[in-house]
N, C-alpha and C positions, 0 to 999 in steps of 0.2 A: 744356582745359575741354570737357566733353561737353554736347551739346544733345539732349534727349530730349523728344519730343512724346507726350503721353498725356492721357487724360481722367481726371477724378477729382473727389472732393468735398473742399472745403476744410474742415478741422475746427478749425484755429487759425491766427491770423495776428498778427504783431507788427511795429511800425514799426522801421525801422533808419535813422535819419537823417531827412531831409526827404522823400525820394521812394522809398526802397527798402523792401522788406518781406521778412520771413522767414515763409514759409507752410508749414504742415504739411498734407499732403493724403493722402487715402485713395484709392488707385488699384486697379483690378481685378487687374492682373498684377504690379505692383511693391509692393503692400501699402502701408504707411505710410511716407511720405517727407517730409523737411524740405528745402525749397528756398529759395534766395535769389532774389527777383525784383527786378531792377534796371530802373529807368526810364531809357531812353537815347535 
């Protein structure tokens, strides 16, 4: 699993279960990305 730190604007989000989210963000260098955010 890769960990990437970047800045961006969140353009969409959806819940996955009680605490997790799927986020689509627009980043300057990486363009549009979908990421899974897990609370842990």
